[in-house]
Backbone bond lengths (Angstrom), bond angles and torsions (degrees), N, CA, C in turn:
res aa  C-N    CA-C-N  psi(-1)  N-CA   C-N-CA  omega(-1)  CA-C   N-CA-C  phi
1 M - - - 1.501 - - 1.527 112.92 -
2 A 1.384 107.90 131.43 1.550 110.02 -178.17 1.526 110.41 -79.78
3 H 1.375 112.80 143.65 1.375 115.52 178.12 1.547 110.78 -84.36
4 K 1.311 114.41 148.06 1.495 120.14 -176.34 1.530 102.54 -139.26
5 R 1.391 117.86 107.32 1.404 123.26 -171.19 1.570 106.18 -101.68
6 A 1.364 112.47 135.25 1.439 119.39 -176.03 1.576 104.60 -125.49
7 L 1.392 109.09 145.49 1.535 115.73 172.92 1.536 102.98 -114.99
8 V 1.329 118.51 122.48 1.482 123.44 -177.20 1.624 104.15 -115.65
9 L 1.352 108.15 120.78 1.466 122.50 -172.15 1.573 111.71 -108.90
10 S 1.236 115.37 111.43 1.522 117.46 179.38 1.517 110.60 -75.25
11 G 1.434 107.90 163.89 1.459 115.54 172.06 1.496 114.21 -72.28
12 G 1.387 116.41 172.84 1.496 121.81 179.10 1.370 117.26 154.68
13 G 1.368 117.63 15.17 1.470 118.33 174.44 1.516 114.92 57.12
14 A 1.359 117.15 -128.84 1.387 122.56 -178.41 1.500 113.39 -61.19
15 K 1.286 119.03 -20.22 1.371 126.11 179.57 1.503 112.70 -66.01
16 G 1.316 113.35 -9.89 1.510 119.75 178.22 1.439 111.68 -63.85
17 A 1.355 117.49 -15.85 1.480 120.19 171.82 1.467 114.36 -58.25
18 F 1.300 119.77 -32.38 1.453 126.12 173.79 1.565 109.53 -63.99
19 T 1.332 112.62 -44.69 1.481 114.34 177.14 1.466 112.62 -64.93
20 A 1.287 118.41 -36.52 1.576 122.63 173.89 1.544 106.43 -54.14
21 G 1.260 119.06 -55.21 1.341 119.22 177.36 1.576 122.94 -54.90
22 V 1.306 113.00 -38.10 1.414 124.57 169.71 1.558 113.89 -59.70
23 V 1.296 112.21 -44.31 1.567 120.53 179.88 1.500 107.76 -68.66
24 K 1.357 113.09 -40.59 1.549 116.80 175.89 1.553 119.20 -52.00
25 Y 1.402 105.41 -41.50 1.526 116.98 -178.47 1.516 106.92 -74.28
26 L 1.394 119.82 -47.28 1.410 120.87 -171.34 1.544 110.37 -74.83
27 A 1.325 117.29 -46.14 1.523 120.33 -178.01 1.546 113.03 -76.69
28 V 1.198 118.40 -41.23 1.491 119.25 -171.12 1.593 109.88 -97.08
29 E 1.318 118.58 -49.14 1.433 116.73 177.49 1.452 119.03 -75.21
30 R 1.338 116.93 -33.56 1.439 125.49 174.30 1.390 122.44 -97.35
31 G 1.447 111.47 -15.28 1.466 117.02 -179.79 1.510 118.01 67.79
32 H 1.238 119.62 21.74 1.443 123.04 -171.97 1.584 109.79 -76.75
33 H 1.311 116.04 143.28 1.471 120.87 178.15 1.506 109.42 -114.23
34 F 1.314 120.41 145.30 1.420 121.26 178.91 1.528 110.07 -122.62
35 D 1.340 118.30 135.55 1.564 120.72 179.95 1.454 112.95 -70.63
36 L 1.366 117.63 -31.52 1.451 119.69 171.34 1.522 111.55 -146.16
37 V 1.250 112.59 160.05 1.529 119.58 179.93 1.588 104.21 -129.43
38 V 1.169 120.01 131.28 1.552 123.57 -178.15 1.544 101.20 -126.90
39 G 1.303 113.81 123.72 1.400 120.97 -177.02 1.507 116.60 -135.79
40 T 1.331 120.32 145.05 1.359 130.41 170.33 1.412 117.41 -116.30
41 S 1.389 121.20 136.15 1.237 124.82 -179.74 1.550 119.51 58.08
42 T 1.307 117.98 -117.29 1.453 117.36 169.48 1.453 113.94 -58.37
43 G 1.366 115.81 -29.27 1.424 123.08 175.96 1.607 111.44 -60.26
44 A 1.311 115.19 -37.06 1.456 123.50 -179.54 1.538 111.12 -72.53
45 L 1.341 117.61 -17.51 1.539 119.43 173.83 1.459 105.22 -86.46
46 I 1.260 125.88 -27.21 1.424 126.48 -173.91 1.539 109.66 -87.93
47 A 1.303 117.44 -28.61 1.499 121.21 -170.97 1.588 108.58 -57.29
48 P 1.336 122.16 -53.76 1.451 125.57 -176.49 1.606 106.73 -53.87
49 L 1.244 119.46 -45.58 1.466 124.12 -173.57 1.507 110.68 -66.96
50 V 1.307 117.12 -33.30 1.477 123.53 171.38 1.529 109.50 -65.25
51 A 1.221 111.60 -48.81 1.641 116.79 -178.52 1.441 111.71 -56.88
52 T 1.329 115.81 -40.80 1.472 121.30 -172.04 1.545 107.86 -93.60
53 Q 1.338 117.94 -2.30 1.551 122.64 178.97 1.434 109.60 60.45
54 D 1.300 118.89 33.80 1.384 123.31 172.08 1.525 115.61 -93.15
55 I 1.349 111.21 63.59 1.426 115.26 -168.72 1.576 113.99 -77.58
56 A 1.389 113.40 -25.25 1.410 118.13 172.52 1.521 112.81 -57.10
57 N 1.271 116.21 -46.14 1.543 119.80 -178.38 1.568 110.34 -70.24
58 L 1.458 111.97 -34.78 1.488 114.36 177.04 1.587 110.99 -58.93
59 I 1.334 111.44 -50.46 1.551 114.23 -179.12 1.439 114.01 -65.36
60 H 1.418 119.26 -33.41 1.526 122.52 172.83 1.450 111.94 -66.34
61 F 1.279 120.46 -37.26 1.456 123.09 -178.70 1.557 107.29 -65.40
62 Y 1.312 122.47 -53.09 1.345 125.69 -172.58 1.586 114.83 -77.70
63 E 1.248 116.94 -11.90 1.439 122.11 175.83 1.608 113.54 -98.58
64 N 1.393 109.89 -6.93 1.517 112.44 -176.44 1.461 116.55 -126.95
65 V 1.422 119.16 -15.92 1.370 122.80 -176.62 1.416 114.68 -65.43
66 E 1.388 120.63 142.90 1.402 123.63 177.58 1.552 109.73 -123.28
67 D 1.341 114.49 170.60 1.507 115.66 -179.83 1.496 112.13 -52.13
68 R 1.284 118.58 -44.80 1.386 122.00 -173.42 1.603 114.92 -63.92
69 D 1.433 109.18 -23.03 1.533 113.75 173.93 1.483 114.46 -77.14
70 I 1.228 116.72 -7.88 1.493 124.25 -175.01 1.624 112.37 -111.29
71 L 1.319 110.44 -56.03 1.453 114.10 -169.92 1.592 109.03 -135.00
72 T 1.317 118.49 153.10 1.435 123.47 168.16 1.569 108.01 -120.59
73 D 1.267 118.02 135.73 1.501 124.87 178.47 1.518 114.46 -61.47
74 R 1.270 113.59 144.46 1.488 113.88 166.74 1.557 103.02 -116.41
75 P 1.278 112.07 88.93 1.513 121.26 -172.94 1.529 121.67 -64.06
76 D 1.316 111.46 -19.14 1.427 119.70 -172.81 1.477 107.25 -88.44
77 L 1.461 116.89 107.41 1.370 122.17 -175.50 1.489 115.66 -57.92
78 L 1.321 116.50 -43.42 1.547 124.39 172.96 1.481 112.52 -48.12
79 A 1.409 110.78 -46.93 1.471 121.65 177.93 1.434 111.29 -55.50
80 F 1.420 115.15 -49.20 1.449 120.05 178.92 1.540 114.21 -58.48
81 L 1.333 114.38 -43.22 1.448 110.95 179.87 1.390 118.64 -62.81
82 F 1.379 116.22 -12.25 1.540 117.54 178.13 1.526 105.76 -119.09
83 S 1.333 120.76 21.82 1.433 119.47 173.37 1.528 109.43 -125.26
84 D 1.332 117.91 -163.70 1.432 117.68 -173.18 1.569 113.43 -111.35
85 A 1.302 122.34 1.63 1.362 123.91 -178.42 1.572 113.61 -167.74
86 L 1.234 110.78 167.79 1.560 119.31 -177.56 1.502 106.12 -79.83
87 N 1.394 116.04 -35.67 1.417 118.94 -173.67 1.622 113.08 -122.65
88 D 1.223 113.62 159.11 1.410 119.83 175.98 1.558 110.00 -103.39
89 T 1.355 119.26 132.36 1.542 120.77 -175.55 1.458 115.23 -101.80
90 K 1.361 117.51 19.76 1.529 117.60 -176.69 1.535 108.20 -60.07
91 P 1.387 121.93 -37.49 1.432 116.61 179.66 1.641 112.73 -62.54
92 L 1.294 116.49 -35.58 1.488 122.24 177.66 1.631 109.91 -59.95
93 E 1.360 103.62 -50.32 1.561 113.25 -178.62 1.498 110.51 -57.82
94 R 1.436 117.59 -38.19 1.485 116.38 176.51 1.477 107.76 -64.69
95 L 1.252 122.60 -44.57 1.449 125.36 177.35 1.372 119.88 -54.43
96 I 1.410 114.36 -40.53 1.493 123.56 -178.11 1.571 104.88 -67.59
97 H 1.345 116.04 -40.41 1.511 114.55 -177.98 1.509 112.99 -77.34
98 K 1.403 113.98 -25.99 1.459 113.58 172.49 1.500 112.27 -66.16
99 F 1.313 119.49 -51.92 1.427 126.57 -174.41 1.497 112.90 -71.13
100 F 1.355 117.02 -45.42 1.442 116.89 -177.68 1.526 120.81 -112.77
101 G 1.253 117.05 -5.97 1.413 125.23 178.77 1.539 112.43 -88.81
102 D 1.371 114.92 -21.00 1.395 114.12 177.06 1.529 114.44 -57.62
103 R 1.315 117.46 136.19 1.470 123.98 -169.88 1.508 109.62 -53.22
104 R 1.310 117.92 -48.42 1.556 121.01 -170.84 1.493 103.68 -70.48
105 R 1.335 119.76 -50.52 1.509 117.79 -175.82 1.496 109.33 -63.69
106 Y 1.277 125.27 -34.00 1.457 124.40 177.84 1.417 111.11 -68.64
107 E 1.320 119.62 -41.73 1.473 118.46 177.92 1.538 111.36 -64.00
108 R 1.406 118.79 -32.02 1.475 123.02 175.01 1.438 107.33 -60.17
109 L 1.419 117.98 -45.64 1.391 116.84 178.47 1.548 122.04 -65.39
110 L 1.387 110.84 -27.67 1.460 118.69 175.87 1.631 108.60 -71.47
111 R 1.318 113.97 -37.61 1.410 115.67 -175.89 1.592 112.19 -85.78
112 S 1.325 119.38 -8.83 1.371 123.57 178.54 1.478 116.75 -56.95
113 S 1.348 121.17 140.61 1.468 121.31 179.23 1.566 108.98 -82.43
114 T 1.264 118.48 -8.13 1.404 129.16 179.23 1.594 108.28 -92.10
115 E 1.384 113.44 112.99 1.538 114.24 179.11 1.531 108.77 -92.93
116 I 1.200 113.36 140.21 1.463 122.74 176.63 1.442 120.90 -106.18
117 F 1.298 119.69 144.69 1.508 123.30 175.70 1.394 107.67 -134.41
118 V 1.471 118.49 126.86 1.409 118.09 -179.97 1.585 104.55 -119.40
119 T 1.291 119.33 138.16 1.330 124.46 -169.14 1.567 112.70 -91.49
120 V 1.267 117.97 140.14 1.413 122.57 176.94 1.544 109.02 -140.63
121 V 1.270 119.96 160.91 1.521 123.62 174.67 1.535 106.00 -115.18
122 N 1.268 114.71 131.83 1.470 123.33 174.28 1.568 108.82 -84.30
123 M 1.280 117.31 108.46 1.433 121.59 -178.58 1.537 118.08 -55.31
124 Q 1.282 114.55 -34.00 1.392 122.42 -178.40 1.534 113.68 -77.31
125 T 1.327 117.77 -40.43 1.480 121.46 179.65 1.547 111.88 -97.72
126 G 1.313 116.90 -19.91 1.395 118.80 -178.96 1.468 115.75 82.39
127 E 1.480 116.19 -1.74 1.425 119.28 -174.76 1.539 114.66 -92.06
128 I 1.403 114.56 153.94 1.454 113.89 167.16 1.440 117.37 -77.23
129 E 1.306 120.24 137.86 1.410 120.76 173.20 1.496 109.44 -129.69
130 Y 1.334 122.95 174.96 1.353 127.08 -171.38 1.579 113.96 -134.68
131 G 1.314 115.27 134.59 1.383 120.36 170.19 1.539 112.01 -90.01
132 N 1.317 116.37 140.25 1.465 120.89 -168.54 1.525 108.15 -146.53
133 Q 1.298 120.57 132.47 1.581 120.19 -175.67 1.556 109.24 -72.33
134 R 1.284 123.04 -14.18 1.503 123.39 178.98 1.491 110.55 -96.95
135 Q 1.212 121.89 -14.23 1.458 125.35 -176.83 1.540 114.40 -110.76
136 D 1.374 112.93 -34.92 1.533 113.79 -176.73 1.515 110.29 -107.28
137 P 1.444 111.33 139.37 1.522 111.74 174.66 1.495 108.67 -64.64
138 K 1.324 113.91 166.46 1.458 125.54 -171.30 1.607 109.67 -48.48
139 P 1.371 114.44 -57.46 1.485 117.97 -168.33 1.497 107.28 -63.14
140 T 1.328 122.23 -30.77 1.404 123.64 -173.95 1.537 107.98 -80.93
141 L 1.348 119.64 -36.63 1.523 120.66 177.28 1.505 104.72 -66.44
142 L 1.323 123.65 -46.28 1.426 120.53 -176.55 1.499 112.89 -60.02
143 K 1.332 116.82 -34.53 1.458 124.92 -178.67 1.519 106.85 -67.48
144 K 1.476 116.92 -43.58 1.438 122.45 -176.45 1.530 108.07 -68.12
145 I 1.280 119.59 -32.79 1.576 121.64 -178.87 1.589 104.52 -68.07
146 L 1.281 111.54 -43.52 1.537 113.07 177.73 1.551 112.00 -62.37
147 A 1.286 115.48 -47.99 1.492 121.85 -178.52 1.528 111.89 -62.65
148 S 1.299 117.73 -31.94 1.473 119.44 -178.68 1.548 108.00 -67.86
149 A 1.427 114.37 -21.17 1.496 114.83 -173.21 1.597 108.52 -98.36
150 C 1.371 117.45 -0.43 1.354 118.95 -170.37 1.578 111.88 -93.46
151 V 1.335 111.37 106.15 1.487 110.85 -176.20 1.560 104.21 -84.17
152 P 1.267 113.18 135.96 1.518 121.25 -177.22 1.480 113.16 -59.19
153 V 1.262 115.28 139.08 1.459 123.36 173.33 1.602 103.34 91.06
154 M 1.457 117.77 -54.32 1.392 126.52 -179.88 1.567 108.87 -65.43
155 M 1.330 111.28 -44.56 1.541 121.60 -179.82 1.352 118.97 -129.11
156 P 1.333 122.13 144.27 1.499 120.96 -170.91 1.562 111.84 -71.57
157 P 1.290 119.40 158.29 1.437 125.24 178.17 1.582 103.77 -72.80
158 V 1.355 112.85 156.33 1.514 124.29 172.76 1.462 111.60 -96.06
159 K 1.283 122.11 123.98 1.485 123.64 170.51 1.405 112.69 -80.28
160 I 1.327 117.90 123.76 1.441 127.83 165.40 1.424 118.51 -127.48
161 G 1.367 116.97 105.11 1.398 119.40 -171.05 1.529 107.52 73.47
162 K 1.235 117.67 -133.70 1.400 122.65 -179.29 1.700 112.05 -96.44
163 Y 1.261 116.77 4.25 1.440 119.33 179.90 1.536 113.70 -113.31
164 Q 1.286 117.38 157.69 1.430 125.77 176.57 1.592 106.53 -108.51
165 Y 1.364 110.37 136.11 1.481 114.63 -179.66 1.550 109.06 -128.81
166 V 1.393 110.26 151.14 1.403 122.91 -174.06 1.355 111.05 -134.86
167 D 1.394 121.85 177.88 1.426 127.33 178.96 1.550 115.86 -51.86
168 G 1.421 111.90 124.70 1.471 116.73 178.21 1.509 113.74 -53.69
169 G 1.310 117.12 -27.68 1.368 120.76 -179.62 1.462 117.34 -60.29
170 V 1.365 118.63 -10.39 1.399 118.88 178.68 1.586 108.12 -64.29
171 K 1.312 120.07 -28.81 1.346 124.47 177.57 1.421 117.11 -118.30
172 E 1.353 119.33 -22.63 1.386 123.68 -176.85 1.532 112.16 -157.91
173 I 1.390 108.70 106.28 1.506 123.02 -172.34 1.606 103.38 -75.27
174 A 1.342 117.07 -56.75 1.364 124.90 -178.30 1.503 108.35 -111.51
175 P 1.331 113.47 106.98 1.450 114.55 -167.38 1.571 112.13 -92.04
176 F 1.393 110.94 76.85 1.441 122.10 -179.33 1.529 107.08 -71.91
177 G 1.341 118.12 -38.66 1.534 121.09 -176.39 1.460 110.03 -55.53
178 K 1.323 125.24 -43.36 1.300 125.86 -174.30 1.562 110.92 -70.48
179 A 1.351 116.83 -38.77 1.505 119.84 177.02 1.682 107.61 -63.18
180 M 1.278 114.95 -34.51 1.488 115.64 -176.48 1.598 104.54 -74.29
181 D 1.350 118.33 -47.50 1.373 120.55 -179.48 1.538 109.65 -51.76
182 E 1.279 119.41 -37.73 1.433 122.48 -170.98 1.528 111.67 -85.37
183 G 1.391 113.47 3.61 1.584 119.27 172.21 1.450 114.08 95.06
184 A 1.377 120.13 17.47 1.548 117.89 176.49 1.457 109.20 -60.66
185 T 1.347 110.66 139.13 1.421 117.86 169.82 1.507 116.51 -102.18
186 H 1.366 113.56 -16.07 1.480 120.87 171.94 1.504 106.11 -147.76
187 I 1.359 110.85 137.94 1.429 121.97 -178.96 1.561 111.37 -119.03
188 V 1.267 115.48 126.44 1.501 122.36 170.24 1.511 100.84 -104.38
189 S 1.412 113.87 116.68 1.588 120.96 -178.40 1.530 104.86 -113.23
190 V 1.386 110.07 137.59 1.382 115.12 167.38 1.559 109.57 -114.58
191 I 1.253 112.27 126.37 1.451 119.82 -176.89 1.512 109.21 -119.88
192 L 1.281 121.48 132.42 1.417 126.72 -168.47 1.595 117.16 -95.95
193 S 1.287 109.48 17.37 1.522 113.11 174.79 1.595 105.88 -138.50
194 P 1.356 115.14 148.56 1.384 122.71 -169.87 1.616 107.61 -68.08
195 D 1.351 115.78 164.42 1.468 120.68 176.54 1.560 106.38 -61.71
196 P 1.370 113.99 138.87 1.471 116.52 -175.72 1.561 115.63 -52.41
197 R 1.380 114.49 -29.58 1.530 121.59 177.49 1.565 112.14 -62.59
198 H 1.305 112.43 -25.67 1.413 113.80 -174.10 1.570 114.84 -107.10
199 R 1.332 115.70 6.16 1.450 120.16 179.17 1.380 117.84 -75.00
200 E 1.280 121.96 124.07 1.433 124.60 177.95 1.502 114.20 -90.27
201 P 1.350 117.38 148.23 1.497 113.77 -179.38 1.595 109.23 -72.92
202 V 1.320 111.17 152.18 1.546 119.47 178.95 1.582 106.31 -76.20
203 R 1.300 110.00 122.43 1.423 118.35 -178.16 1.528 117.12 -86.43
204 K 1.348 118.57 52.81 1.388 122.48 -176.94 1.539 105.12 -149.86
205 E 1.335 115.55 162.79 1.434 118.95 171.41 1.551 107.92 -103.16
206 F 1.272 114.88 139.22 1.415 119.03 179.70 1.538 110.07 -93.83
207 T 1.281 114.16 122.40 1.582 116.67 -176.47 1.431 114.65 -115.59
208 G 1.358 118.77 -45.12 1.398 126.10 -175.23 1.515 111.29 -74.40
209 S 1.383 120.97 144.71 1.402 122.70 177.56 1.403 118.04 -55.00
210 M 1.454 112.73 -35.01 1.451 121.01 -177.10 1.495 110.45 -68.70
211 E 1.379 112.49 -46.49 1.510 122.48 178.02 1.587 109.99 -54.94
212 I 1.290 112.40 -47.83 1.555 119.83 -178.78 1.460 103.51 -65.22
213 L 1.235 132.11 -44.97 1.468 135.58 178.71 1.505 107.41 -55.09
214 K 1.287 116.72 -56.84 1.465 122.37 -178.04 1.562 113.06 -58.68
215 R 1.234 114.22 -45.79 1.480 125.25 177.23 1.522 109.94 -58.45
216 T 1.324 114.87 -47.52 1.481 119.12 -176.73 1.566 106.47 -68.94
217 L 1.240 126.67 -40.48 1.420 127.41 173.96 1.523 109.95 -59.63
218 A 1.256 120.98 -39.69 1.453 123.76 177.95 1.482 109.96 -60.38
219 L 1.391 115.18 -47.93 1.395 120.11 -170.64 1.569 104.37 -65.91
220 L 1.317 115.06 -44.79 1.522 116.09 -179.85 1.507 113.37 -61.35
221 T 1.286 113.22 -37.89 1.567 119.07 173.14 1.522 114.56 -54.66
222 D 1.321 109.14 -47.02 1.440 117.07 -174.78 1.633 109.93 -67.09
223 E 1.371 109.54 -37.34 1.468 113.06 179.64 1.483 113.90 -63.72
224 I 1.489 110.11 -48.09 1.513 117.77 178.82 1.499 112.33 -57.93
225 V 1.333 121.01 -53.15 1.450 124.24 177.92 1.448 117.24 -52.13
226 D 1.425 111.89 -46.14 1.536 115.34 -179.60 1.407 105.82 -60.53
227 N 1.355 125.86 -46.69 1.397 128.47 -177.92 1.554 115.28 -63.85
228 D 1.389 116.49 -35.56 1.396 120.93 172.97 1.520 111.92 -60.32
229 L 1.426 119.25 -42.78 1.465 121.82 -175.96 1.446 106.71 -71.41
230 K 1.407 118.24 -41.17 1.466 123.78 -170.83 1.652 105.95 -66.42
231 T 1.335 117.36 -42.61 1.422 123.99 -179.75 1.574 112.81 -58.63
232 A 1.414 112.75 -50.03 1.376 119.43 -179.71 1.557 112.81 -61.61
233 T 1.395 114.74 -41.72 1.456 117.35 -174.31 1.541 108.46 -74.50
234 V 1.463 120.55 -32.25 1.421 120.94 177.17 1.488 112.27 -68.11
235 Y 1.418 116.40 -39.26 1.424 126.84 175.77 1.570 111.73 -55.45
236 S 1.273 116.13 -50.54 1.406 123.92 -177.74 1.590 111.73 -65.85
237 E 1.356 113.30 -44.26 1.469 120.95 178.19 1.505 109.01 -61.01
238 A 1.335 118.45 -45.65 1.500 123.88 -178.62 1.561 108.90 -56.47
239 I 1.319 118.92 -46.18 1.361 119.75 175.98 1.508 116.02 -64.58
240 R 1.370 112.10 -36.71 1.494 115.47 176.67 1.580 112.51 -63.03
241 Y 1.344 111.62 -37.63 1.486 120.28 -178.94 1.560 110.37 -63.18
242 L 1.247 114.73 -46.44 1.475 122.35 -174.50 1.530 105.00 -66.21
243 D 1.273 118.34 -49.00 1.419 123.78 -179.82 1.521 109.22 -57.16
244 Q 1.369 120.73 -39.12 1.447 124.38 179.48 1.522 108.38 -66.37
245 I 1.423 114.47 -42.45 1.446 113.54 178.89 1.572 114.00 -59.03
246 K 1.371 113.51 -39.31 1.547 116.65 -177.35 1.482 106.22 -67.01
247 T 1.286 121.74 -36.04 1.445 129.66 -172.77 1.486 104.37 -62.39
248 N 1.369 111.71 -55.05 1.539 123.12 -172.44 1.550 107.20 -58.33
249 A 1.408 115.33 -49.07 1.507 120.51 -179.52 1.427 111.09 -58.62
250 K 1.426 120.79 -30.44 1.414 123.09 -175.49 1.520 109.26 -84.06
251 E 1.355 116.31 -47.47 1.464 119.59 -171.12 1.499 115.32 -89.71
252 K 1.401 114.53 -28.32 1.524 114.70 -178.05 1.482 110.40 -104.51
253 L 1.181 118.27 -24.17 1.553 118.39 -178.36 1.542 108.57 -105.74
254 D 1.334 119.50 -9.70 1.392 127.27 -178.18 1.546 110.63 53.78
255 L 1.275 119.23 42.97 1.463 121.82 172.03 1.448 114.93 -81.39
256 P 1.259 120.89 138.49 1.494 126.31 176.86 1.566 108.55 -66.10
257 D 1.287 117.21 155.44 1.397 120.41 178.59 1.502 112.30 -58.48
258 S 1.387 123.06 -32.42 1.426 121.18 177.79 1.468 114.81 -63.20
259 Q 1.440 114.58 -31.10 1.460 115.56 -179.76 1.494 109.10 -80.75
260 I 1.273 113.36 -34.11 1.539 114.21 179.90 1.474 111.71 -66.13
261 R 1.335 119.46 -34.17 1.459 122.36 171.91 1.497 116.03 -60.51
262 K 1.415 110.58 -36.35 1.532 117.07 -178.09 1.527 110.05 -66.96
263 L 1.366 119.41 -29.50 1.371 124.25 175.92 1.636 116.77 -56.14
264 F 1.345 107.42 -27.75 1.425 112.02 -174.44 1.676 109.14 -112.72
265 T 1.262 114.50 18.30 1.504 115.88 174.39 1.545 110.25 -88.49
266 G 1.326 114.99 158.97 1.514 121.59 177.02 1.469 108.79 97.08
267 F 1.342 121.60 -5.13 1.417 119.73 173.81 1.539 109.86 -145.51
268 E 1.277 115.39 158.07 1.510 120.92 178.36 1.452 109.41 -82.82
269 N 1.309 115.88 119.70 1.502 118.92 179.16 1.512 110.16 -86.50
270 P 1.434 111.40 110.81 1.499 112.42 -177.64 1.546 115.23 -72.06
271 F 1.330 112.81 -2.49 1.478 116.64 175.45 1.527 116.03 -101.59
272 Q 1.238 115.60 5.19 1.420 121.51 -175.56 1.542 112.12 -55.91
273 G 1.379 122.89 122.53 1.319 129.55 -174.99 1.428 118.32 83.75
274 K 1.342 117.21 -6.40 1.534 126.63 -175.60 1.520 108.01 -86.08
275 R 1.368 113.45 156.74 1.404 113.56 178.44 1.588 107.99 -136.24
276 V 1.338 112.18 163.83 1.464 119.80 -174.05 1.499 105.84 -69.02
277 V 1.370 114.07 133.05 1.425 124.18 177.38 1.478 113.11 -112.48
278 G 1.308 114.31 120.46 1.575 116.03 175.40 1.550 109.59 -77.43
279 I 1.342 111.53 137.75 1.543 119.04 177.47 1.444 110.34 -124.51
280 T 1.309 108.76 126.43 1.523 121.47 168.57 1.396 110.24 -112.23
281 T 1.416 118.98 118.30 1.323 125.14 179.82 1.519 117.02 -100.81
282 I 1.262 125.39 130.01 1.448 126.53 175.43 1.629 106.30 -120.44
283 R 1.253 110.17 117.61 1.493 114.39 178.57 1.555 108.01 -145.65
284 P 1.445 115.65 156.10 1.509 114.77 -179.44 1.552 118.14 -67.73
285 D 1.171 117.63 154.87 1.474 119.58 178.46 1.476 113.86 -70.77
286 E 1.292 113.98 -29.52 1.548 116.71 -175.40 1.663 104.21 -139.07
287 E 1.371 112.38 164.66 1.497 114.92 -178.69 1.590 107.10 -60.75
288 L 1.434 109.88 141.70 1.398 110.86 -168.80 1.601 107.59 -91.83
289 M 1.409 117.36 -29.29 1.409 116.40 173.15 1.508 110.66 -161.35
290 E 1.233 122.34 166.45 1.409 122.00 -175.13 1.529 113.57 -75.43
291 S 1.458 114.72 -48.84 1.439 117.51 175.80 1.537 113.13 -114.93
292 S 1.316 117.48 126.64 1.475 118.89 179.04 1.427 113.37 -74.16
293 L 1.292 118.37 2.61 1.488 117.35 174.98 1.535 113.82 -112.71
294 N 1.366 111.55 24.21 1.446 124.40 174.18 1.606 106.17 -97.69
295 F 1.270 117.59 94.91 1.405 121.13 -179.34 1.579 110.64 -89.19
296 D 1.285 119.79 78.46 1.453 129.89 178.94 1.362 112.11 -98.90
297 P 1.332 121.90 104.08 1.499 124.22 178.85 1.476 115.81 -48.51
298 D 1.170 120.80 -42.98 1.605 122.59 178.24 1.597 108.54 -58.75
299 K 1.282 118.30 -53.34 1.394 120.63 -178.52 1.493 109.64 -69.02
300 M 1.215 122.67 -33.75 1.422 123.09 177.27 1.465 116.16 -64.77
301 R 1.424 118.95 -37.23 1.304 125.60 170.09 1.507 117.38 -63.68
302 E 1.333 113.42 -32.17 1.455 115.63 168.85 1.489 109.31 -67.54
303 M 1.318 123.02 -40.76 1.387 125.68 -171.33 1.680 105.55 -70.84
304 V 1.239 121.07 -31.41 1.504 123.47 174.16 1.553 107.84 -59.98
305 D 1.252 114.58 -44.21 1.563 123.82 -176.68 1.489 108.15 -67.14
306 K 1.393 114.48 -42.84 1.530 119.00 -176.89 1.578 106.96 -67.65
307 G 1.354 118.18 -40.98 1.485 122.60 179.64 1.582 112.08 -61.21
308 Y 1.361 109.53 -43.94 1.523 116.98 -178.48 1.587 104.10 -65.22
309 Q 1.219 120.60 -51.46 1.543 118.96 -176.16 1.550 113.19 -64.01
310 K 1.389 116.35 -32.35 1.404 122.05 178.86 1.517 112.14 -69.41
311 A 1.323 115.04 -44.42 1.400 120.22 177.73 1.536 110.85 -63.17
312 K 1.340 120.58 -37.96 1.388 124.72 175.97 1.497 112.25 -65.24
313 E 1.231 119.07 -38.17 1.516 123.12 177.57 1.521 107.15 -66.33
314 V 1.219 120.98 -50.41 1.560 127.93 -174.55 1.518 104.12 -63.82
315 V 1.216 123.20 -43.59 1.474 125.94 -177.94 1.589 105.59 -66.06
316 S 1.238 114.75 -50.64 1.507 117.60 -176.17 1.529 108.46 -61.26
317 Q 1.294 125.92 -39.38 1.451 129.96 177.93 1.549 108.02 -61.63
318 E 1.376 116.09 -46.17 1.481 116.56 -175.57 1.533 110.05 -68.22
319 I 1.332 117.03 -40.85 1.417 122.58 178.48 1.626 110.01 -59.63
320 T 1.328 115.55 -42.21 1.401 117.82 -178.23 1.535 107.42 -68.82
321 Q 1.296 121.29 -44.42 1.424 123.19 -177.14 1.626 116.27 -78.61
322 G 1.436 109.90 -8.47 1.471 116.98 -179.25 1.520 113.38 61.47
323 T 1.461 113.62 36.19 1.477 113.13 -178.16 1.538 103.15 -126.74
324 G 1.320 115.19 170.94 1.503 124.02 173.91 1.510 113.77 77.07
325 F 1.328 108.54 -153.32 1.497 122.77 -172.55 1.501 114.44 -74.84
326 F 1.351 116.07 -37.04 1.445 123.48 -164.22 1.477 108.86 -90.08
């Protein structure tokens, strides 16, 4: 069976600097290649640079970008009440066209053996859709990359055809499902929040409406990403469990294949044709920052280093244990 290796990149705004550090270690230090990269939000911005192996620009972007390079405020509250977001994303749109719209860079993306998928949510249908360099024309893909990073209310939806699109993280922060559907046999996932067991309570009172909104979005994001990982893990373990039952029936009970098949008749097997997927997760030990929309170059450089070191630690553990992707 051919191996198909996927890199799944979760959303997290400025916390994507941690992902940049992880990618730097995996792609540059270790020289790992991925067959596909699936990204949401900030992960959607990173995916094309991984596919084109443009790691230098990836690091430069996350170590130098500032708030003004991503968003501009709409300070007039009355204007907000009659508009579609608190901020304008024209600066981010310009960055996307600069990094990915350049002819030579885009041709490299088209030629890349690494396929990318960026997640977006269609506001009219409520469904998750994906941007892909082999299926979408260039203008559509660039718009989907932008839409994937547009947090509702904070940032305006992106119009593509007759539909409006927003951040894929509304429904899927860490898009494991797409990686599995595309036939991944091993997934390396980068999640930008700590394990729930290690999360510390925020030691402050939230008073302003904007603070409360940002905190609410952070809590929703954590809940979605935890469920994404849990679902992917249970899915893979269920397949592993069924495979082991079949193996035991054959080797320990000496049952012929025809009788083993009868054991599973009478109900629809939701895992028919599916295979076990190995999952390696790289995530920070503690909360990286309070607001994912705070693009502070100094903090982001620290996060790049944290991502690099955490990736190094996880890889070292897997090599020692002889498990996983590495």
